[in-house]
C-alpha positions in Angstrom: 5.2 -11.3 -7.3 3.7 -10.9 -3.9 0.7 -10.6 -2.2 -0.4 -7.9 0.3 -3.9 -7.3 2.3 -4.1 -4.0 2.7 -6.7 -4.0 4.3 -5.3 -5.7 7.3 -2.1 -4.6 7.6 -0.5 -5.1 10.9 1.6 -1.8 12.2 4.0 -1.1 15.0 2.8 1.9 17.0 5.2 3.7 19.3 4.6 2.0 22.1 5.3 -1.6 20.6 1.9 -2.4 20.1 0.6 -4.7 16.7 -3.2 -3.2 15.4 -4.2 -3.7 12.3 -5.3 -0.4 9.9 -6.9 -0.4 6.9 -5.0 1.3 4.6 -7.0 0.8 1.4 -8.2 3.9 0.3 -6.3 6.2 1.7 -3.3 4.3 -0.2 -4.8 3.3 -2.9 -6.2 7.3 -3.7 -3.0 8.7 -3.4 -0.9 6.6 -6.5 -4.3 6.9 -8.3 -4.8 11.1 -7.8 0.0 11.4 -8.1 -0.4 8.8 -10.2 2.2 10.0 -13.9 0.8 6.2 -15.9 -1.7 4.2 -16.4 0.1 1.4 -14.2 -0.2 3.5 -11.2 -4.2 4.2 -12.3 -5.4 1.0 -12.7 -3.5 0.2 -9.9 -5.3 2.9 -7.0 -8.2 1.0 -8.2 -6.6 -2.5 -7.6 -5.8 -2.1 -4.0 -9.2 0.1 -3.5 -11.4 -2.4 -4.4 -9.6 -5.4 -3.0 -11.5 -7.4 -0.3 -8.2 -10.0 1.5 -4.9 -10.9 -0.2 -3.9 -9.4 -3.5 -1.0 -10.4 -5.5 0.8 -7.7 -7.2 3.7 -7.6 -9.2 7.5 -6.2 -8.9 6.8 -3.6 -11.6 3.4 -3.3 -9.4 5.4 -3.3 -5.7 8.4 -1.1 -7.6 5.0 1.8 -8.1 4.4 1.0 -4.9 7.5 1.2 -2.3 7.3 4.6 -4.2 4.6 6.4 -3.1 4.9 4.6 0.6 7.9 5.6 1.4 8.4 9.5 -0.4 4.9 10.8 0.6 3.1 11.0 3.6 3.1 7.3 4.7 6.5 6.7 5.8 8.9 4.1 6.6 6.8 2.9 9.6 3.7 2.2 6.8 6.5 0.9 4.0 8.2 -1.5 6.4 4.6 -2.7 7.7 2.9 -3.2 3.6 5.7 -4.6 2.1 7.2 -7.2 5.1 
């Protein structure tokens, strides 16, 4: 289990400064629209509707990691989400 707040992700920019990003809409839509099963669809809804930290199980974390790494978000955002 892990808790993540998708509306306030600490993201380190190239100049070393830290910014808070709200990635709920973009990330949840990616999982929802490109998901391969009902679990992806439900996880997309869960992230989209979150207002604060949400608790995620191991299967949800695996889906998040897969979509963050293999889609347009890349390593930097994956690191910010999962650390």
